[in-house]
C-alpha positions in Angstrom: -46.0 -82.9 -18.6 -48.6 -84.0 -21.1 -47.3 -85.7 -24.3 -49.6 -84.2 -26.8 -47.9 -86.0 -29.7 -48.8 -89.4 -28.4 -51.7 -90.9 -30.3 -54.7 -92.3 -28.4 -57.3 -94.7 -29.7 -60.5 -95.4 -27.7 -62.2 -98.6 -28.9 -65.1 -100.7 -27.5 -65.5 -104.4 -28.2 -69.2 -105.1 -28.9 -70.9 -108.4 -29.7 -73.8 -110.7 -28.9 -73.5 -112.7 -25.7 -70.8 -115.5 -25.8 -69.3 -114.4 -29.1 -65.9 -114.0 -27.3 -65.4 -110.3 -26.3 -63.8 -110.9 -22.9 -61.6 -113.8 -24.2 -60.4 -111.6 -27.1 -59.4 -108.8 -24.6 -57.6 -111.5 -22.5 -55.4 -112.3 -25.6 -54.7 -108.6 -26.4 -53.6 -108.0 -22.8 -51.4 -111.2 -22.7 -49.7 -110.5 -26.0 -49.2 -106.8 -25.2 -46.7 -107.9 -22.5 -48.3 -106.2 -19.5 -48.0 -109.5 -17.5 -44.9 -111.2 -16.1 -44.0 -114.5 -17.8 -44.5 -116.4 -14.6 -47.7 -114.6 -13.6 -50.6 -116.9 -13.0 -53.7 -115.7 -14.8 -57.3 -116.8 -14.7 -59.6 -117.0 -17.8 -61.7 -114.0 -18.6 -59.5 -111.6 -16.6 -61.9 -108.7 -17.2 -64.8 -110.4 -15.5 -64.0 -109.4 -11.9 -67.5 -109.4 -10.5 -68.5 -112.6 -8.6 -71.8 -112.9 -10.5 -69.9 -112.5 -13.8 -67.5 -115.3 -12.9 -70.3 -117.6 -11.8 -72.5 -117.1 -14.8 -69.8 -116.6 -17.4 -71.2 -113.3 -18.7 -70.2 -109.7 -18.6 -72.6 -107.5 -16.6 -70.6 -104.3 -16.1 -68.4 -102.6 -18.7 -64.6 -102.6 -17.9 -61.7 -100.6 -19.0 -58.0 -101.4 -19.7 -55.3 -100.1 -22.0 -52.3 -101.4 -24.0 -49.4 -99.8 -25.8 -48.8 -100.8 -29.5 -46.4 -99.1 -31.9 -46.2 -96.1 -29.5 -50.0 -95.7 -29.6 -52.1 -95.9 -26.4 -55.2 -98.1 -27.1 -57.9 -97.8 -24.5 -60.2 -100.9 -24.7 -63.7 -101.0 -23.2 -65.3 -104.4 -22.7 -69.1 -104.3 -22.9 -71.9 -106.7 -21.9 -73.3 -109.0 -24.6 -76.7 -109.6 -23.1 -79.6 -107.3 -24.2 -80.7 -106.7 -20.7 -77.5 -104.8 -20.0 -77.8 -102.6 -23.1 -77.7 -99.5 -21.0 -74.0 -100.3 -20.2 -73.3 -100.5 -23.9 -75.0 -97.3 -24.9 -73.1 -95.0 -22.5 -69.8 -96.7 -23.3 -70.2 -96.0 -27.0 -70.3 -92.3 -26.2 -66.6 -92.4 -25.3 -65.0 -94.3 -28.2 -63.6 -93.5 -31.6 -64.5 -96.9 -33.1 -65.8 -100.4 -32.3 -64.6 -103.9 -32.9 -67.7 -105.8 -33.8 -67.2 -109.5 -32.9 -69.4 -112.1 -34.7 -69.3 -115.8 -34.2 -68.2 -117.6 -37.3 -70.8 -120.3 -36.8 -73.8 -118.4 -35.4 -73.5 -115.2 -37.4 -75.3 -112.0 -36.4 -77.6 -112.5 -33.5 -80.3 -110.3 -31.7 -77.8 -108.4 -29.6 -75.5 -108.0 -32.6 -78.3 -106.1 -34.2 -78.8 -103.9 -31.1 -75.2 -102.9 -30.6 -74.5 -102.4 -34.3 -77.5 -100.1 -34.6 -76.3 -98.0 -31.7 -72.7 -97.8 -33.1 -73.9 -96.8 -36.6 -76.3 -94.2 -35.3 -73.4 -92.5 -33.5 -71.4 -92.4 -36.8 -68.9 -95.0 -35.7 -67.2 -97.1 -38.4 -67.0 -100.7 -37.1 -64.2 -103.1 -37.7 -65.8 -106.5 -38.2 -64.0 -109.4 -36.5 -65.2 -112.9 -37.5 -64.3 -114.7 -34.3 -64.0 -118.4 -33.4 -62.8 -119.0 -37.0 -61.3 -122.4 -35.9 -64.6 -123.6 -34.5 -66.1 -126.7 -36.2 -68.9 -125.7 -38.6 -67.3 -122.3 -39.2 -68.9 -120.5 -42.2 -67.0 -117.1 -42.5 -68.2 -116.2 -46.1 -71.8 -116.7 -45.2 -71.4 -114.7 -41.9 -69.7 -111.8 -43.8 -72.6 -111.7 -46.3 -75.2 -111.7 -43.4 -73.2 -108.9 -41.7 -73.3 -106.8 -44.9 -77.0 -107.4 -45.1 -77.4 -106.3 -41.5 -75.5 -103.1 -42.1 -77.7 -102.4 -45.2 -80.8 -103.1 -43.2 -79.7 -100.6 -40.5 -79.1 -97.9 -43.2 -75.3 -97.7 -42.8 -73.7 -95.1 -44.9 -71.2 -95.9 -47.7 -68.1 -95.5 -45.4 -69.7 -97.8 -42.7 -70.6 -100.4 -45.4 -67.0 -100.5 -46.5 -65.9 -102.2 -43.2 -62.6 -103.9 -42.8 -62.7 -107.6 -41.9 -60.4 -109.6 -39.6 -60.6 -113.3 -39.0 -59.6 -114.4 -35.5 -59.7 -116.8 -32.6 -59.6 -115.1 -29.2 -59.3 -118.5 -27.5 -56.3 -119.7 -29.7 -54.8 -116.2 -29.8 -54.4 -115.6 -33.6 -55.8 -113.2 -36.1 -55.5 -112.8 -39.9 -56.8 -110.9 -42.9 -57.5 -114.3 -44.6 -60.2 -116.7 -43.6 -58.2 -119.9 -44.1 -55.2 -119.1 -41.9 -55.1 -120.7 -38.4 -51.8 -119.5 -37.0 -50.2 -116.3 -35.9 -50.9 -113.7 -33.2 -53.0 -110.5 -32.7 -50.7 -108.2 -34.7 -53.0 -108.2 -37.8 -56.0 -107.1 -35.7 -54.0 -104.4 -34.0 -52.5 -103.2 -37.3 -56.1 -103.0 -38.8 -57.1 -101.0 -35.7 -54.3 -98.4 -36.2 -54.8 -98.2 -40.0 -58.6 -97.8 -40.1 -59.5 -95.8 -37.0 -59.2 -92.1 -38.1 -57.0 -90.0 -35.9 -59.1 -87.5 -34.0 -57.9 -83.9 -34.2 -58.6 -83.0 -30.6 -58.5 -79.3 -29.6 -55.9 -79.5 -26.9 -55.8 -75.7 -26.3 -59.6 -75.2 -26.1 -61.6 -74.8 -22.9 -61.8 -78.1 -20.9 -64.9 -80.2 -21.5 -65.7 -83.8 -20.3 -68.9 -85.8 -19.8 -69.3 -88.4 -17.1 -70.2 -91.8 -18.6 -69.8 -94.1 -15.5 -69.9 -93.5 -11.7 -68.3 -95.7 -9.0 -67.2 -95.5 -5.4 -63.7 -96.0 -4.0 -63.3 -96.5 -0.3 -60.1 -94.3 -0.3 -61.0 -91.4 -2.6 -64.8 -91.5 -2.5 -67.1 -91.1 -5.5 -65.4 -91.1 -8.8 -66.6 -90.4 -12.4 -65.3 -91.8 -15.6 -65.4 -90.2 -19.0 -63.4 -89.1 -22.1 -62.0 -85.6 -22.3 -63.5 -84.0 -25.4 -61.2 -80.9 -25.5 -58.6 -79.1 -23.5 -56.6 -80.6 -20.6 -57.1 -81.2 -16.9 -54.8 -81.2 -13.8 -55.2 -82.1 -10.1 -56.7 -79.2 -8.2 -58.1 -77.5 -11.3 -61.2 -75.4 -10.7 -64.2 -76.5 -12.9 -67.8 -75.8 -13.6 -70.3 -78.6 -13.1 -73.7 -79.1 -14.8 -75.5 -82.1 -13.3 -78.3 -82.1 -15.9 -79.6 -80.3 -18.9 -81.6 -77.7 -17.1 -79.8 -77.5 -13.7 -77.8 -74.6 -12.5 -74.0 -74.6 -13.1 -72.0 -75.0 -9.8 -68.3 -74.6 -9.1 -66.0 -77.4 -8.0 -62.3 -78.5 -7.9 -60.8 -81.7 -9.4 -59.2 -84.0 -6.8 -57.4 -87.1 -8.0 -56.9 -88.0 -11.7 -56.6 -91.8 -12.5 -55.7 -93.4 -15.8 -55.9 -97.0 -16.9 -52.5 -98.7 -17.5 -53.1 -102.3 -18.5 -55.5 -103.5 -15.9 -54.0 -101.2 -13.2 -55.3 -97.8 -12.2 -52.5 -95.2 -11.8 -52.7 -91.7 -10.4 -51.5 -89.0 -12.7 -51.1 -85.2 -12.4 -52.7 -84.2 -15.7 -54.5 -85.6 -18.8 -55.3 -84.3 -22.3 -58.2 -84.5 -24.8 -58.8 -88.1 -25.9 -57.8 -89.6 -22.6 -60.4 -91.8 -20.7 -59.9 -91.0 -17.0 -61.4 -91.2 -13.6 -61.8 -88.1 -11.5 -62.6 -87.5 -7.8 -63.3 -84.6 -5.6 -66.8 -83.7 -6.9 -69.8 -84.7 -4.8 -73.0 -86.1 -6.3 -71.5 -86.9 -9.7 -74.1 -88.7 -11.9 -74.0 -90.2 -15.4 -74.4 -87.5 -17.9 -72.8 -84.7 -15.7 -70.7 -82.3 -17.7 -67.5 -80.9 -16.3 -66.2 -77.8 -18.1 -63.9 -74.8 -17.9 -65.6 -72.3 -15.4 -64.9 -69.4 -17.8 -66.6 -71.2 -20.7 -69.4 -73.4 -19.3 -70.6 -75.5 -22.2 -72.9 -78.4 -21.0 -73.3 -81.4 -23.3 -76.7 -83.0 -24.0 -77.7 -85.9 -21.6 -76.8 -89.5 -22.5 -80.0 -91.0 -24.0 -80.8 -94.5 -22.9 -83.6 -96.7 -24.3 -86.6 -97.1 -22.1 -87.3 -100.2 -19.9 -89.5 -102.9 -21.3 -90.2 -105.0 -18.1 -91.4 -104.0 -14.6 -91.7 -105.8 -11.3 -92.8 -104.7 -7.8 -90.2 -104.9 -5.0 -91.8 -104.8 -1.6 -91.2 -105.4 2.1 -91.3 -109.1 3.0 -94.5 -109.8 5.1 -94.3 -113.6 5.4 -94.3 -115.3 8.8 -90.5 -115.9 8.4 -89.8 -112.2 7.6 -86.7 -110.8 9.3 -85.3 -114.1 10.3 -82.6 -114.3 7.6 -82.0 -110.7 6.3 -80.1 -107.8 7.6 -81.9 -105.0 5.7 -85.7 -105.5 5.8 -87.5 -102.2 6.0 -89.0 -100.1 3.3 -86.6 -97.2 4.0 -83.6 -99.5 3.6 -85.0 -101.0 0.3 -85.8 -97.4 -1.0 -82.3 -96.1 -0.2 -80.7 -99.2 -1.9 -82.8 -98.8 -5.1 -82.2 -95.1 -5.3 -78.4 -95.7 -5.1 -78.7 -98.3 -7.9 -80.4 -95.8 -10.2 -77.3 -93.5 -10.0 -75.1 -96.2 -11.5 -77.6 -98.4 -13.4 -78.8 -96.0 -16.0 -81.3 -98.4 -17.6 -83.2 -98.9 -14.3 -86.2 -96.8 -13.2 -87.8 -96.8 -9.8 -91.2 -95.5 -8.7 -92.5 -95.6 -5.2 -96.2 -96.8 -5.0 -96.6 -96.5 -1.3 -97.1 -99.1 1.5 -93.5 -100.3 1.1 -94.0 -101.2 -2.6 -91.6 -100.0 -5.4 -92.2 -100.4 -9.1 -88.8 -101.3 -10.6 -88.5 -101.2 -14.4 -85.6 -102.6 -16.4 -84.5 -104.1 -19.7 -85.6 -107.7 -19.0 -85.8 -110.5 -16.5 -82.0 -111.0 -16.3 -81.5 -107.2 -15.7 -83.9 -107.3 -12.7 -82.9 -110.7 -11.3 -79.2 -109.7 -11.3 -80.2 -106.7 -9.2 -82.1 -109.0 -6.8 -79.2 -111.4 -6.6 -76.8 -108.6 -5.8 -79.2 -107.2 -3.1 -79.7 -110.6 -1.4 -75.9 -111.1 -1.2 -75.6 -107.7 0.5 -78.1 -108.8 3.2 -81.4 -107.5 1.8 -84.7 -109.3 2.3 -87.7 -108.5 0.3 -90.6 -109.9 -1.8 -91.1 -109.4 -5.6 -94.1 -109.8 -7.9 -94.6 -111.4 -11.3 -92.9 -109.4 -14.1 -95.1 -107.4 -16.5 -94.3 -105.7 -19.8 -94.2 -101.9 -20.0 -97.0 -100.9 -22.4 -97.5 -97.5 -24.2 -100.6 -95.7 -25.3 -100.1 -94.1 -28.8 -103.0 -92.2 -30.3 -105.5 -93.9 -28.0 -104.3 -97.4 -28.8 -102.3 -99.8 -26.6 -98.9 -100.8 -27.7 -96.6 -103.5 -26.2 -92.9 -104.3 -26.7 -92.0 -107.0 -29.2 -88.6 -108.7 -29.4 -86.5 -110.6 -32.0 -86.1 -114.2 -30.7 -83.5 -116.6 -32.1 -83.5 -120.3 -30.9 -80.8 -122.8 -31.6 -82.2 -126.3 -31.1 -81.7 -129.9 -32.1 -83.8 -131.0 -35.0 -85.6 -133.7 -33.0 -87.1 -130.9 -30.7 -88.2 -128.6 -33.5 -91.9 -129.7 -33.6 -92.5 -129.3 -29.8 -90.7 -125.9 -29.7 -92.6 -124.5 -32.7 -95.9 -125.7 -31.1 -95.1 -123.9 -27.9 -94.2 -120.7 -29.7 -97.4 -120.9 -31.8 -99.3 -121.0 -28.5 -97.4 -117.8 -27.4 -98.5 -116.1 -30.7 -94.9 -115.8 -32.0 -94.4 -114.9 -35.7 -91.9 -117.2 -37.5 -89.5 -115.1 -39.6 -86.8 -117.6 -40.7 -85.5 -121.2 -40.4 -81.8 -121.9 -40.9 -80.2 -125.3 -40.8 -76.9 -125.3 -38.8 -74.8 -128.4 -39.5 -76.6 -131.8 -39.8 -78.5 -131.9 -36.5 -79.3 -128.4 -35.4 -81.8 -125.7 -36.5 -81.9 -122.0 -35.9 -85.4 -120.5 -35.6 -86.0 -116.7 -35.8 -89.3 -115.2 -34.5 -90.9 -111.9 -33.6 -92.6 -112.4 -30.2 -94.3 -110.1 -27.7 -92.6 -109.4 -24.4 -95.4 -111.2 -22.6 -94.8 -114.3 -24.7 -91.1 -114.4 -23.5 -92.0 -114.6 -19.8 -91.5 -118.2 -18.7 -90.1 -119.3 -22.1 -86.6 -120.0 -20.8 -87.8 -122.6 -18.4 -90.2 -124.1 -20.9 -87.5 -124.3 -23.6 -85.1 -126.1 -21.2 -87.8 -128.7 -20.6 -88.8 -129.2 -24.3 -85.1 -129.5 -25.5 -83.8 -131.5 -22.5 -81.5 -128.7 -21.7 -79.8 -128.5 -25.1 -81.6 -125.4 -26.5 -80.1 -121.9 -26.7 -82.3 -118.8 -26.5 -81.4 -115.3 -27.5 -83.6 -112.2 -27.8 -83.3 -108.4 -28.1 -85.9 -105.6 -28.2 -87.3 -105.0 -31.7 -90.2 -102.6 -31.7 -93.4 -101.4 -30.0 -96.5 -102.7 -31.8 -100.3 -103.1 -31.2 -101.2 -105.0 -28.1 -101.9 -108.7 -28.9 -105.4 -109.3 -27.6 -105.3 -113.0 -28.7 -102.4 -113.8 -26.4 -103.9 -115.1 -23.1 -100.6 -115.3 -21.1 -98.4 -118.2 -20.2 -99.8 -121.6 -19.4 -98.7 -123.3 -16.1 -99.9 -126.1 -13.9 -101.4 -125.3 -10.5 -99.3 -125.0 -7.3 -99.1 -127.3 -4.2 -99.8 -124.9 -1.3 -98.9 -125.6 2.4 -101.9 -125.8 4.7 -100.0 -125.4 7.9 -96.9 -123.8 9.5 -94.0 -125.9 10.8 -91.2 -128.1 9.5 -91.7 -130.3 6.5 -91.8 -134.1 7.2 -90.3 -136.7 5.0 -93.3 -139.1 5.3 -95.7 -136.3 4.2 -93.5 -135.3 1.3 -93.2 -138.9 0.2 -97.0 -139.2 0.0 -97.2 -135.8 -1.8 -94.8 -136.8 -4.6 -97.6 -138.5 -6.5 -99.4 -135.2 -6.7 -96.6 -133.2 -8.4 -93.0 -132.0 -8.3 -91.7 -130.5 -5.0 -89.5 -127.5 -4.3 -88.7 -128.5 -0.7 -86.8 -131.1 1.3 -87.6 -132.6 4.8 -86.9 -130.3 7.7 -87.5 -127.0 6.0 -89.4 -124.2 7.7 -92.9 -123.8 6.1 -95.8 -121.5 6.6 -99.5 -121.4 5.6 -99.8 -120.2 2.0 -96.3 -121.1 1.0 -95.9 -122.8 -2.4 -94.0 -126.1 -2.0 -94.4 -127.6 -5.5 -96.1 -127.9 -8.9 -99.4 -129.7 -9.1 -99.8 -132.3 -11.8 -103.1 -130.6 -12.8 -104.1 -127.1 -13.7 -105.7 -126.2 -10.3 -104.0 -125.2 -7.1 -104.1 -127.8 -4.3 -103.8 -127.2 -0.6 -101.8 -129.9 1.1 -100.3 -130.8 4.5 -96.5 -131.3 4.2 -96.0 -131.4 8.0 -98.2 -134.5 8.8 -96.2 -137.4 10.3 -97.0 -141.0 10.1 -99.8 -142.2 12.4 -98.2 -144.4 15.1 -100.1 -147.2 16.8 -99.2 -150.0 19.3 -100.2 -152.7 16.7 -97.2 -154.4 15.1 -97.3 -154.5 11.3 -97.4 -157.9 9.6 -94.8 -156.8 7.0 -92.1 -154.3 6.6 -93.0 -150.6 6.2 -92.5 -149.1 2.8 -89.1 -147.4 2.6 -89.4 -143.6 2.1 -87.8 -142.6 -1.2 -87.9 -139.0 -2.1 -87.1 -137.6 -5.5 -84.7 -134.6 -5.6 -86.6 -131.4 -5.3 -86.6 -128.7 -8.1 -83.9 -126.3 -7.3 -85.2 -122.7 -7.2 -83.1 -120.1 -8.9 -84.2 -116.5 -9.0 -84.8 -116.6 -12.7 -86.9 -119.8 -12.4 -88.9 -118.4 -9.5 -89.6 -115.1 -11.1 -90.7 -116.8 -14.3 -92.8 -119.4 -12.5 -95.1 -117.2 -10.3 -98.6 -116.1 -11.4 -100.2 -112.7 -10.7 -101.5 -113.8 -7.3 -98.1 -115.1 -6.1 -94.8 -113.6 -4.8 -91.2 -114.6 -4.6 -89.7 -114.2 -1.1 -86.0 -113.3 -1.5 -83.6 -113.5 1.5 -79.8 -113.9 1.8 -80.2 -117.6 2.6 -83.4 -118.7 0.8 -85.7 -118.3 -2.2 -89.3 -119.2 -1.4 -92.6 -119.0 -3.3 -95.8 -117.9 -1.7 -99.4 -116.8 -2.4 -100.1 -113.1 -2.1 -102.9 -114.0 0.3 -101.6 -116.6 2.7 -105.0 -117.7 4.2 -107.1 -120.0 1.9 -110.3 -118.2 2.9 -108.9 -114.9 1.8 -107.8 -116.4 -1.6 -111.3 -117.7 -2.1 -112.9 -114.4 -1.2 -110.6 -112.6 -3.7 -111.3 -115.1 -6.4 -115.1 -114.6 -6.0 -114.7 -110.8 -6.3 -112.6 -111.1 -9.4 
């Protein structure tokens, strides 16, 4: 039977990337007693995806629950990177409140602004957690003031402005209502949650209604949908009405299995009540935004609104001479089916077929799209992708492009070169803040085009010590003065075959190489960066000329510098409009759109 007297709180943890959301949830789970004392646990328990573990970021939202003072607290972990904002937006539709984590040193950052704006717009009343309070350089009073200014700027109402504050360290496992305390446990945070989240008066006896906020697939029970029950109750085998979209016909169905989160485990239950966050099975073709209701009182909810994409890339069939040698799924039909499946789960992604095996894929940013590419290549897909471009709009006959808030954290010695680069990219400086004695925080407004390639350039300018964060700000008039990113020319292979150490040794003086000896090459493949602005066609497969004349001295020893390691993010940022990235399960290669030099010259003359 359903215990209708048991209180349920649904809360999401939101924050900027690396402000400690997942670590905080780790501590709440550990201190709630759901694990055995001798159980071996890894760090960031909630990051279960391989890519999440490798990169140390949250990509997909996760669910868990704890029991505290006879209250069930459903906790939703959300991504902190702006590119995965679609995950945050649909999660917020299921919760009663949010814990807004803010780093005690960095303060509010671009993604903090984004997630706070979404939470306030939904009428949620955030609980502010100043996290990492024991970090050197902590400045809690200043961070609280900046947070209040942020709420005011986002037009929070009086109740939202009167936010409770908790000081905590997710890593050390303590929380307090006072900034100077450095010991204790998570009890003050949990008490604040119970005291400040208003108890929802759910209509338990009303007609059932639930909206699907997340869709997944289980090999045992098939397609499942997750959401919060808005009113009424549900039981296994219950007949329901299904509305797949706002204007679609209402169809009939039957609930299969009901699953609830208990700690990190998923348990099957017979029934659930309003306020519960559950998984359901038994209904085919479930999509995000689908409303499940009582068949006698069909009452569809409005669709879940997601911000539009700001960046687009073309995914296409790989046509290089090495096509099909390393991938399992290589055809246009297989790529189309995979992208269509992705759009059903990845709500911020849009796909448009352009014909000839080319698909225009639009997302929130480079990371959003490259994570999809990395996932596909690990699944065995092989394809080619183009240079990313921003998604522009036409408003009243004028062209508008996306602009983003950019915050850089750099060492003082690199400030001049970084500001010079951003000046070239037509970025507008908003603020300069000194952090400690040797670091500076720079805040800019920059066009989406200006961001392309900035990550790699910043790593070079700051010797790998710079931190870059950005989030969508607004659409504004197209910046005609911005001419695009600057990049040296490419070293292009003249022949097909295997690379030779002797030839690469001779080419080192011309630029930096991407390849090692013995790699398969083809005509038109990009093998390195030229020292000058122009492209240069070279022969990397030419061996040393052998003669029967004995040399009077010893031959020079072949010493090769380590090649530049190509990651997907680097490759996508590097390529120009006439170049492609070849993505396979085993390799990442760069190539010219037209492989033959004569065709490239012909195209250049026409343009």
